[in-house]
Biopython code that builds the backbone (N, CA, C, O; Angstrom):
import numpy as np
from Bio.PDB.StructureBuilder import StructureBuilder

atoms = [
    (1, "UNK", "N", (-3.924, -1.365, -3.610)),
    (1, "UNK", "CA", (-3.453, -2.306, -4.846)),
    (1, "UNK", "C", (-1.838, -1.490, -4.112)),
    (1, "UNK", "O", (-1.869, -0.268, -3.965)),
    (2, "UNK", "N", (-1.096, -1.935, -3.881)),
    (2, "UNK", "CA", (0.796, -1.458, -3.782)),
    (2, "UNK", "C", (1.850, -1.270, -5.139)),
    (2, "UNK", "O", (2.362, -2.261, -5.661)),
    (3, "UNK", "N", (2.024, -0.318, -5.480)),
    (3, "UNK", "CA", (2.685, -0.546, -6.768)),
    (3, "UNK", "C", (4.090, 0.579, -6.081)),
    (3, "UNK", "O", (4.085, 1.789, -5.854)),
    (4, "UNK", "N", (5.030, -0.327, -5.933)),
    (4, "UNK", "CA", (7.074, -0.307, -6.376)),
    (4, "UNK", "C", (7.613, -0.586, -7.546)),
    (4, "UNK", "O", (7.927, -1.642, -8.096)),
    (5, "UNK", "N", (7.694, 0.964, -7.952)),
    (5, "UNK", "CA", (8.792, 1.121, -9.224)),
    (5, "UNK", "C", (10.069, 1.505, -8.546)),
    (5, "UNK", "O", (9.991, 1.655, -7.327)),
    (6, "UNK", "N", (11.490, 1.731, -9.246)),
    (6, "UNK", "CA", (12.434, 1.969, -8.963)),
    (6, "UNK", "C", (12.705, 2.661, -10.271)),
    (6, "UNK", "O", (12.331, 2.130, -11.317)),
    (7, "UNK", "N", (13.125, 3.430, -10.272)),
    (7, "UNK", "CA", (13.769, 4.199, -11.394)),
    (7, "UNK", "C", (15.479, 5.049, -11.222)),
    (7, "UNK", "O", (16.151, 5.204, -10.202)),
    (8, "UNK", "N", (15.679, 5.339, -12.216)),
    (8, "UNK", "CA", (16.911, 6.185, -11.978)),
    (8, "UNK", "C", (17.068, 7.592, -11.378)),
    (8, "UNK", "O", (18.061, 8.044, -10.808)),
    (9, "UNK", "N", (15.926, 8.175, -11.612)),
    (9, "UNK", "CA", (16.500, 9.456, -10.697)),
    (9, "UNK", "C", (14.760, 9.408, -9.767)),
    (9, "UNK", "O", (13.688, 9.114, -10.296)),
    (10, "UNK", "N", (14.960, 9.750, -8.469)),
    (10, "UNK", "CA", (14.348, 9.944, -8.150)),
    (10, "UNK", "C", (14.254, 11.673, -7.300)),
    (10, "UNK", "O", (15.119, 12.052, -6.510)),
    (11, "UNK", "N", (13.187, 12.401, -7.643)),
    (11, "UNK", "CA", (13.076, 13.523, -6.753)),
    (11, "UNK", "C", (11.834, 13.788, -6.171)),
    (11, "UNK", "O", (10.849, 13.187, -6.601)),
    (12, "UNK", "N", (11.670, 15.026, -4.771)),
    (12, "UNK", "CA", (9.752, 14.834, -4.914)),
    (12, "UNK", "C", (8.723, 15.408, -6.489)),
    (12, "UNK", "O", (7.686, 15.397, -7.152)),
    (13, "UNK", "N", (9.350, 15.608, -6.391)),
    (13, "UNK", "CA", (8.252, 16.521, -7.862)),
    (13, "UNK", "C", (8.491, 14.439, -8.656)),
    (13, "UNK", "O", (7.467, 13.857, -8.298)),
    (14, "UNK", "N", (8.870, 14.021, -8.992)),
    (14, "UNK", "CA", (8.874, 12.971, -9.294)),
    (14, "UNK", "C", (7.805, 11.789, -8.864)),
    (14, "UNK", "O", (7.045, 11.039, -9.477)),
    (15, "UNK", "N", (8.262, 12.095, -7.051)),
    (15, "UNK", "CA", (7.312, 11.098, -6.258)),
    (15, "UNK", "C", (6.154, 11.797, -6.388)),
    (15, "UNK", "O", (5.191, 11.058, -6.588)),
    (16, "UNK", "N", (5.941, 12.784, -6.352)),
    (16, "UNK", "CA", (4.392, 13.596, -7.083)),
    (16, "UNK", "C", (3.443, 12.680, -7.859)),
    (16, "UNK", "O", (2.548, 11.854, -7.679)),
    (17, "UNK", "N", (4.233, 13.372, -8.949)),
    (17, "UNK", "CA", (3.714, 12.638, -10.065)),
    (17, "UNK", "C", (3.504, 11.599, -10.150)),
    (17, "UNK", "O", (2.308, 11.401, -10.366)),
    (18, "UNK", "N", (4.426, 10.231, -10.056)),
    (18, "UNK", "CA", (4.426, 9.520, -9.735)),
    (18, "UNK", "C", (2.647, 8.586, -9.198)),
    (18, "UNK", "O", (1.927, 7.685, -9.627)),
    (19, "UNK", "N", (2.697, 9.710, -7.856)),
    (19, "UNK", "CA", (1.909, 8.902, -6.957)),
    (19, "UNK", "C", (0.248, 9.323, -7.297)),
    (19, "UNK", "O", (-0.827, 8.944, -6.832)),
    (20, "UNK", "N", (0.640, 10.290, -8.338)),
    (20, "UNK", "CA", (-0.964, 11.509, -8.609)),
    (20, "UNK", "C", (-1.034, 9.952, -9.967)),
    (20, "UNK", "O", (-2.114, 9.382, -9.810)),
    (21, "UNK", "N", (-0.027, 9.139, -11.325)),
    (21, "UNK", "CA", (-0.813, 8.490, -12.031)),
    (21, "UNK", "C", (-1.040, 7.615, -11.446)),
    (21, "UNK", "O", (-1.399, 6.768, -12.264)),
    (22, "UNK", "N", (-1.082, 7.131, -10.296)),
    (22, "UNK", "CA", (-0.689, 6.126, -9.917)),
    (22, "UNK", "C", (-3.144, 5.749, -8.889)),
    (22, "UNK", "O", (-3.836, 4.946, -8.263)),
    (23, "UNK", "N", (-3.140, 6.934, -9.461)),
    (23, "UNK", "CA", (-4.070, 7.110, -8.055)),
    (23, "UNK", "C", (-5.219, 8.560, -8.601)),
    (23, "UNK", "O", (-4.847, 9.641, -9.057)),
    (24, "UNK", "N", (-6.555, 8.124, -8.371)),
    (24, "UNK", "CA", (-7.693, 8.606, -9.684)),
    (24, "UNK", "C", (-7.225, 10.841, -8.876)),
    (24, "UNK", "O", (-7.340, 11.713, -9.737)),
    (25, "UNK", "N", (-6.863, 11.252, -7.634)),
    (25, "UNK", "CA", (-6.773, 12.324, -7.537)),
    (25, "UNK", "C", (-5.188, 12.062, -7.885)),
    (25, "UNK", "O", (-4.552, 11.009, -7.856)),
    (26, "UNK", "N", (-4.663, 13.781, -8.322)),
    (26, "UNK", "CA", (-3.650, 14.296, -7.646)),
    (26, "UNK", "C", (-3.219, 14.221, -6.405)),
    (26, "UNK", "O", (-3.794, 13.768, -5.416)),
    (27, "UNK", "N", (-1.768, 14.876, -6.555)),
    (27, "UNK", "CA", (-1.371, 14.681, -5.086)),
    (27, "UNK", "C", (-1.576, 15.891, -4.226)),
    (27, "UNK", "O", (-1.260, 15.799, -3.039)),
    (28, "UNK", "N", (-2.058, 16.993, -4.676)),
    (28, "UNK", "CA", (-2.282, 18.270, -4.111)),
    (28, "UNK", "C", (-4.068, 18.053, -3.854)),
    (28, "UNK", "O", (-4.729, 18.433, -2.887)),
    (29, "UNK", "N", (-4.224, 17.801, -4.271)),
    (29, "UNK", "CA", (-6.414, 17.145, -4.329)),
    (29, "UNK", "C", (-6.246, 16.630, -3.062)),
    (29, "UNK", "O", (-6.732, 17.335, -2.177)),
    (30, "UNK", "N", (-5.485, 15.206, -2.563)),
    (30, "UNK", "CA", (-5.430, 14.539, -1.498)),
    (30, "UNK", "C", (-5.795, 15.711, 0.068)),
    (30, "UNK", "O", (-5.727, 16.928, 0.240)),
    (31, "UNK", "N", (-6.210, 14.439, 1.013)),
    (31, "UNK", "CA", (-6.652, 14.556, 1.785)),
    (31, "UNK", "C", (-5.328, 13.718, 2.348)),
    (31, "UNK", "O", (-4.803, 12.676, 1.955)),
    (32, "UNK", "N", (-4.883, 15.036, 3.929)),
    (32, "UNK", "CA", (-3.522, 13.754, 4.167)),
    (32, "UNK", "C", (-4.234, 12.768, 4.453)),
    (32, "UNK", "O", (-5.018, 12.717, 3.506)),
    (33, "UNK", "N", (-4.423, 12.132, 4.984)),
    (33, "UNK", "CA", (-5.165, 10.197, 5.053)),
    (33, "UNK", "C", (-4.666, 10.492, 3.587)),
    (33, "UNK", "O", (-3.952, 11.473, 3.379)),
    (34, "UNK", "N", (-4.992, 9.751, 2.703)),
    (34, "UNK", "CA", (-5.167, 9.950, 1.160)),
    (34, "UNK", "C", (-3.448, 10.133, 1.056)),
    (34, "UNK", "O", (-2.814, 9.085, 0.933)),
    (35, "UNK", "N", (-2.795, 11.231, 1.094)),
    (35, "UNK", "CA", (-1.361, 11.404, 1.298)),
    (35, "UNK", "C", (-0.638, 9.894, 1.245)),
    (35, "UNK", "O", (-0.060, 9.138, 0.464)),
    (36, "UNK", "N", (-1.174, 10.016, 2.921)),
    (36, "UNK", "CA", (0.485, 9.634, 3.615)),
    (36, "UNK", "C", (-0.611, 7.676, 3.327)),
    (36, "UNK", "O", (-0.066, 6.632, 3.683)),
    (37, "UNK", "N", (-1.464, 7.675, 2.942)),
    (37, "UNK", "CA", (-1.831, 6.480, 2.197)),
    (37, "UNK", "C", (-1.720, 6.228, 0.969)),
    (37, "UNK", "O", (-2.080, 5.154, 0.487)),
    (38, "UNK", "N", (-1.124, 7.333, 0.191)),
    (38, "UNK", "CA", (-0.600, 6.836, -1.255)),
    (38, "UNK", "C", (0.561, 6.930, -1.335)),
    (38, "UNK", "O", (1.055, 6.425, -2.343)),
    (39, "UNK", "N", (1.533, 7.621, -0.307)),
    (39, "UNK", "CA", (2.711, 7.474, -0.463)),
    (39, "UNK", "C", (3.886, 5.839, 0.500)),
    (39, "UNK", "O", (5.072, 5.537, 0.636)),
    (40, "UNK", "N", (2.491, 5.288, 0.900)),
    (40, "UNK", "CA", (2.623, 4.104, 1.255)),
    (40, "UNK", "C", (2.959, 3.199, 0.122)),
    (40, "UNK", "O", (3.774, 2.630, -0.604)),
    (41, "UNK", "N", (1.754, 3.475, 0.492)),
    (41, "UNK", "CA", (0.997, 2.015, -1.674)),
    (41, "UNK", "C", (1.722, 2.284, -3.152)),
    (41, "UNK", "O", (1.538, 1.551, -4.123)),
    (42, "UNK", "N", (2.547, 3.421, -3.152)),
    (42, "UNK", "CA", (3.051, 3.871, -4.150)),
    (42, "UNK", "C", (4.307, 4.894, -4.829)),
    (42, "UNK", "O", (4.637, 5.183, -5.979)),
    (43, "UNK", "N", (4.832, 5.285, -3.364)),
    (43, "UNK", "CA", (5.961, 5.808, -3.391)),
    (43, "UNK", "C", (7.364, 4.809, -4.882)),
    (43, "UNK", "O", (7.398, 3.707, -5.430)),
    (44, "UNK", "N", (7.877, 5.564, -4.895)),
    (44, "UNK", "CA", (8.661, 5.166, -6.433)),
    (44, "UNK", "C", (9.924, 4.789, -5.580)),
    (44, "UNK", "O", (9.476, 4.182, -4.607)),
    (45, "UNK", "N", (10.755, 4.833, -5.522)),
    (45, "UNK", "CA", (12.309, 4.607, -5.299)),
    (45, "UNK", "C", (13.441, 4.067, -5.942)),
    (45, "UNK", "O", (13.321, 2.917, -6.364)),
    (46, "UNK", "N", (14.943, 4.882, -6.173)),
    (46, "UNK", "CA", (15.653, 5.069, -6.913)),
    (46, "UNK", "C", (16.580, 3.236, -7.258)),
    (46, "UNK", "O", (16.585, 2.264, -6.503)),
    (47, "UNK", "N", (16.947, 3.313, -8.028)),
    (47, "UNK", "CA", (17.115, 2.318, -8.573)),
    (47, "UNK", "C", (18.486, 2.288, -7.804)),
    (47, "UNK", "O", (19.146, 3.324, -7.730)),
    (48, "UNK", "N", (19.087, 0.692, -7.020)),
    (48, "UNK", "CA", (19.945, 0.366, -6.724)),
    (48, "UNK", "C", (20.397, 1.017, -5.178)),
    (48, "UNK", "O", (21.583, 1.059, -4.849)),
    (49, "UNK", "N", (19.078, 1.609, -4.113)),
    (49, "UNK", "CA", (18.645, 2.036, -2.888)),
    (49, "UNK", "C", (18.005, 0.945, -2.360)),
    (49, "UNK", "O", (16.779, 0.915, -2.469)),
    (50, "UNK", "N", (18.635, -0.061, -1.748)),
    (50, "UNK", "CA", (18.322, -1.434, -1.064)),
    (50, "UNK", "C", (17.809, -0.668, -0.142)),
    (50, "UNK", "O", (16.603, -0.901, -0.063)),
    (51, "UNK", "N", (18.167, 0.181, 0.635)),
    (51, "UNK", "CA", (18.072, 0.787, 2.922)),
    (51, "UNK", "C", (16.572, 1.203, 2.160)),
    (51, "UNK", "O", (15.570, 0.556, 2.465)),
    (52, "UNK", "N", (16.498, 2.154, 1.305)),
    (52, "UNK", "CA", (14.667, 2.834, 1.081)),
    (52, "UNK", "C", (14.300, 1.415, -0.075)),
    (52, "UNK", "O", (13.080, 1.286, 0.017)),
    (53, "UNK", "N", (14.587, 0.838, -0.617)),
    (53, "UNK", "CA", (12.780, -0.625, -1.514)),
    (53, "UNK", "C", (13.253, -1.423, 0.497)),
    (53, "UNK", "O", (12.336, -1.844, 1.203)),
    (54, "UNK", "N", (13.792, -1.430, 0.677)),
    (54, "UNK", "CA", (13.692, -2.154, 2.320)),
    (54, "UNK", "C", (12.240, -1.200, 2.959)),
    (54, "UNK", "O", (11.057, -1.444, 3.194)),
    (55, "UNK", "N", (13.257, 0.102, 3.062)),
    (55, "UNK", "CA", (11.793, 0.863, 3.644)),
    (55, "UNK", "C", (10.707, 0.712, 3.385)),
    (55, "UNK", "O", (9.980, 0.461, 4.347)),
    (56, "UNK", "N", (10.058, 0.783, 2.008)),
    (56, "UNK", "CA", (8.922, 0.519, 1.315)),
    (56, "UNK", "C", (8.024, -0.287, 1.677)),
    (56, "UNK", "O", (6.823, -0.316, 1.949)),
    (57, "UNK", "N", (9.124, -1.088, 1.597)),
    (57, "UNK", "CA", (8.266, -2.636, 1.948)),
    (57, "UNK", "C", (7.969, -2.864, 2.870)),
    (57, "UNK", "O", (6.892, -3.460, 2.879)),
    (58, "UNK", "N", (8.526, -2.641, 4.087)),
    (58, "UNK", "CA", (8.753, -2.502, 5.819)),
    (58, "UNK", "C", (6.947, -1.707, 5.782)),
    (58, "UNK", "O", (5.812, -2.088, 6.069)),
    (59, "UNK", "N", (7.496, -0.626, 5.329)),
    (59, "UNK", "CA", (5.917, 0.436, 5.654)),
    (59, "UNK", "C", (5.053, 0.219, 5.051)),
    (59, "UNK", "O", (4.025, 0.752, 5.466)),
    (60, "UNK", "N", (4.895, -0.749, 3.613)),
    (60, "UNK", "CA", (4.218, -1.545, 2.925)),
    (60, "UNK", "C", (3.289, -2.916, 4.101)),
    (60, "UNK", "O", (2.066, -2.954, 4.231)),
    (61, "UNK", "N", (3.952, -3.562, 4.566)),
    (61, "UNK", "CA", (4.096, -4.631, 5.648)),
    (61, "UNK", "C", (2.967, -4.593, 6.766)),
    (61, "UNK", "O", (2.117, -5.444, 7.028)),
    (62, "UNK", "N", (3.368, -2.565, 7.718)),
    (62, "UNK", "CA", (3.183, -2.262, 8.307)),
    (62, "UNK", "C", (1.792, -2.357, 7.955)),
    (62, "UNK", "O", (1.222, -3.430, 8.149)),
    (63, "UNK", "N", (1.259, -1.527, 7.538)),
    (63, "UNK", "CA", (-0.032, -1.149, 6.484)),
    (63, "UNK", "C", (-0.883, -2.225, 6.306)),
    (63, "UNK", "O", (-2.045, -2.130, 6.704)),
    (64, "UNK", "N", (-0.205, -3.940, 5.393)),
    (64, "UNK", "CA", (-1.154, -4.605, 5.891)),
    (64, "UNK", "C", (-1.844, -4.895, 6.328)),
    (64, "UNK", "O", (-3.049, -4.863, 6.075)),
    (65, "UNK", "N", (-0.612, -5.729, 8.106)),
    (65, "UNK", "CA", (-1.140, -5.657, 9.051)),
    (65, "UNK", "C", (-1.878, -5.146, 9.773)),
    (65, "UNK", "O", (-2.807, -5.755, 10.303)),
    (66, "UNK", "N", (-1.553, -3.534, 10.011)),
    (66, "UNK", "CA", (-3.119, -2.626, 9.874)),
    (66, "UNK", "C", (-4.683, -2.974, 9.219)),
    (66, "UNK", "O", (-5.765, -3.034, 9.803)),
    (67, "UNK", "N", (-4.380, -3.155, 7.922)),
    (67, "UNK", "CA", (-5.520, -2.914, 6.967)),
    (67, "UNK", "C", (-6.573, -4.569, 7.322)),
    (67, "UNK", "O", (-7.764, -4.698, 7.606)),
    (68, "UNK", "N", (-5.281, -5.771, 7.105)),
    (68, "UNK", "CA", (-6.672, -7.035, 7.892)),
    (68, "UNK", "C", (-6.768, -6.913, 9.095)),
    (68, "UNK", "O", (-7.324, -7.821, 9.714)),
    (69, "UNK", "N", (-6.426, -6.138, 9.572)),
    (69, "UNK", "CA", (-7.412, -6.655, 11.191)),
    (69, "UNK", "C", (-8.343, -5.716, 10.953)),
    (69, "UNK", "O", (-9.291, -6.117, 11.629)),
    (70, "UNK", "N", (-8.772, -4.453, 10.279)),
    (70, "UNK", "CA", (-10.323, -4.579, 9.710)),
    (70, "UNK", "C", (-10.597, -4.520, 9.422)),
    (70, "UNK", "O", (-11.388, -3.577, 9.433)),
    (71, "UNK", "N", (-10.518, -5.762, 8.171)),
    (71, "UNK", "CA", (-10.415, -6.390, 7.553)),
    (71, "UNK", "C", (-11.275, -7.590, 8.544)),
    (71, "UNK", "O", (-12.492, -7.772, 8.537)),
    (72, "UNK", "N", (-10.276, -8.303, 9.351)),
    (72, "UNK", "CA", (-11.396, -9.048, 10.102)),
    (72, "UNK", "C", (-12.736, -8.477, 10.818)),
    (72, "UNK", "O", (-13.931, -8.722, 10.982)),
    (73, "UNK", "N", (-11.957, -7.766, 11.057)),
    (73, "UNK", "CA", (-13.604, -7.109, 12.251)),
    (73, "UNK", "C", (-14.360, -6.650, 11.199)),
    (73, "UNK", "O", (-15.547, -6.654, 11.525)),
    (74, "UNK", "N", (-14.116, -6.098, 9.624)),
    (74, "UNK", "CA", (-15.874, -6.212, 9.179)),
    (74, "UNK", "C", (-16.535, -7.411, 8.869)),
    (74, "UNK", "O", (-17.733, -7.594, 9.088)),
    (75, "UNK", "N", (-15.484, -8.543, 8.172)),
    (75, "UNK", "CA", (-16.697, -9.593, 7.939)),
    (75, "UNK", "C", (-16.977, -9.589, 9.362)),
    (75, "UNK", "O", (-18.078, -9.107, 9.630)),
    (76, "UNK", "N", (-16.373, -9.944, 10.233)),
    (76, "UNK", "CA", (-17.159, -10.202, 11.560)),
    (76, "UNK", "C", (-18.072, -9.831, 11.728)),
    (76, "UNK", "O", (-18.980, -10.632, 11.949)),
    (77, "UNK", "N", (-18.356, -8.354, 11.717)),
    (77, "UNK", "CA", (-19.776, -7.560, 12.443)),
    (77, "UNK", "C", (-20.430, -8.208, 10.449)),
    (77, "UNK", "O", (-20.588, -9.429, 10.468)),
    (78, "UNK", "N", (-20.595, -7.883, 9.714)),
    (78, "UNK", "CA", (-20.542, -8.110, 8.650)),
    (78, "UNK", "C", (-21.550, -9.105, 7.528)),
    (78, "UNK", "O", (-22.344, -8.976, 6.597)),
    (79, "UNK", "N", (-20.711, -10.414, 8.571)),
    (79, "UNK", "CA", (-21.437, -11.954, 8.660)),
    (79, "UNK", "C", (-21.664, -12.886, 9.104)),
    (79, "UNK", "O", (-22.170, -13.952, 8.752)),
    (80, "UNK", "N", (-21.013, -12.210, 10.484)),
    (80, "UNK", "CA", (-21.647, -13.014, 11.599)),
    (80, "UNK", "C", (-20.452, -14.550, 12.254)),
    (80, "UNK", "O", (-20.640, -15.710, 12.620)),
    (81, "UNK", "N", (-19.044, -13.457, 12.056)),
    (81, "UNK", "CA", (-18.663, -15.082, 12.303)),
    (81, "UNK", "C", (-17.728, -14.215, 13.404)),
    (81, "UNK", "O", (-17.504, -13.035, 13.673)),
    (82, "UNK", "N", (-17.348, -15.475, 13.843)),
    (82, "UNK", "CA", (-16.660, -15.812, 15.309)),
    (82, "UNK", "C", (-14.806, -15.570, 14.872)),
    (82, "UNK", "O", (-14.914, -15.405, 13.657)),
    (83, "UNK", "N", (-13.278, -15.468, 15.178)),
    (83, "UNK", "CA", (-12.578, -15.593, 15.002)),
    (83, "UNK", "C", (-12.341, -17.353, 14.605)),
    (83, "UNK", "O", (-11.919, -17.922, 13.599)),
    (84, "UNK", "N", (-12.765, -17.761, 15.729)),
    (84, "UNK", "CA", (-12.178, -19.653, 15.610)),
    (84, "UNK", "C", (-13.255, -19.668, 14.411)),
    (84, "UNK", "O", (-12.687, -18.653, 14.814)),
    (85, "UNK", "N", (-14.033, -19.720, 13.556)),
    (85, "UNK", "CA", (-14.617, -20.145, 12.265)),
    (85, "UNK", "C", (-14.024, -19.724, 11.017)),
    (85, "UNK", "O", (-14.151, -20.361, 9.971)),
    (86, "UNK", "N", (-13.444, -18.762, 11.119)),
    (86, "UNK", "CA", (-12.255, -17.861, 10.022)),
    (86, "UNK", "C", (-12.099, -19.297, 9.261)),
    (86, "UNK", "O", (-12.010, -20.251, 10.034)),
    (87, "UNK", "N", (-12.043, -19.651, 7.649)),
    (87, "UNK", "CA", (-11.451, -19.968, 7.474)),
    (87, "UNK", "C", (-10.524, -19.971, 6.493)),
    (87, "UNK", "O", (-10.761, -19.361, 5.450)),
    (88, "UNK", "N", (-9.306, -20.667, 6.678)),
    (88, "UNK", "CA", (-8.115, -19.860, 5.354)),
    (88, "UNK", "C", (-8.400, -19.752, 3.983)),
    (88, "UNK", "O", (-8.666, -20.746, 3.308)),
    (89, "UNK", "N", (-8.353, -18.322, 3.407)),
    (89, "UNK", "CA", (-8.572, -17.835, 2.561)),
    (89, "UNK", "C", (-9.453, -16.362, 2.364)),
    (89, "UNK", "O", (-9.471, -15.578, 1.415)),
    (90, "UNK", "N", (-10.190, -16.340, 3.720)),
    (90, "UNK", "CA", (-10.491, -14.780, 3.554)),
    (90, "UNK", "C", (-9.721, -13.756, 2.913)),
    (90, "UNK", "O", (-10.250, -12.698, 2.575)),
    (91, "UNK", "N", (-8.984, -13.904, 2.797)),
    (91, "UNK", "CA", (-8.265, -12.560, 2.096)),
    (91, "UNK", "C", (-7.510, -13.418, 1.279)),
    (91, "UNK", "O", (-7.439, -14.643, 1.374)),
    (92, "UNK", "N", (-6.827, -12.517, 0.289)),
    (92, "UNK", "CA", (-5.849, -13.768, -0.767)),
    (92, "UNK", "C", (-5.227, -12.431, -1.233)),
    (92, "UNK", "O", (-5.777, -11.337, -1.104)),
    (93, "UNK", "N", (-3.166, -12.803, -2.182)),
    (93, "UNK", "CA", (-3.098, -12.108, -2.373)),
    (93, "UNK", "C", (-2.452, -11.993, -3.372)),
    (93, "UNK", "O", (-1.746, -13.000, -3.428)),
    (94, "UNK", "N", (-2.094, -10.815, -4.941)),
    (94, "UNK", "CA", (-1.409, -11.588, -5.883)),
    (94, "UNK", "C", (0.166, -11.258, -5.677)),
    (94, "UNK", "O", (0.326, -11.226, -4.457)),
    (95, "UNK", "N", (1.147, -11.051, -6.192)),
    (95, "UNK", "CA", (2.217, -10.944, -6.472)),
    (95, "UNK", "C", (2.851, -10.530, -8.017)),
    (95, "UNK", "O", (3.276, -11.491, -8.660)),
    (96, "UNK", "N", (2.930, -9.427, -8.544)),
    (96, "UNK", "CA", (2.830, -9.617, -9.924)),
    (96, "UNK", "C", (4.543, -8.530, -9.779)),
    (96, "UNK", "O", (4.804, -7.385, -9.411)),
    (97, "UNK", "N", (5.403, -9.802, -10.351)),
    (97, "UNK", "CA", (6.889, -8.796, -10.961)),
    (97, "UNK", "C", (6.790, -8.392, -12.715)),
    (97, "UNK", "O", (6.036, -8.546, -13.676)),
    (98, "UNK", "N", (8.085, -7.787, -12.360)),
    (98, "UNK", "CA", (8.233, -7.867, -14.334)),
    (98, "UNK", "C", (9.460, -8.353, -13.834)),
    (98, "UNK", "O", (10.344, -8.715, -14.612)),
]
sb = StructureBuilder()
sb.init_structure("model")
sb.init_model(0)
sb.init_chain("A")
sb.init_seg("    ")
for serial, (resi, resn, name, xyz) in enumerate(atoms, 1):
    if name == "N":
        sb.init_residue(resn, " ", resi, " ")
    sb.init_atom(name, np.array(xyz, "f"), 0.0, 1.0, " ", f" {name:<3s}", serial, name[0])
structure = sb.get_structure()
């Protein structure tokens, strides 16, 4: 799940606390791989900081693109399906906004 929240004040401690609250582990307990993924999926941004906001969204899109390719390979191998047999709808996404 990707969760983006904007806050009035951001520092490193707030970022790590926020990531920990979105995860089942504290940031310090995470492996390097988990930390990198969590920074993409859960990093908050400062309210009004449109450059960082855009960077976070672009990082997530890059991550999503890589993840979709991995998921396609899993579906192809587990379901014995070729790419040309894949139908629209194998992967779907929802966006919730307040």
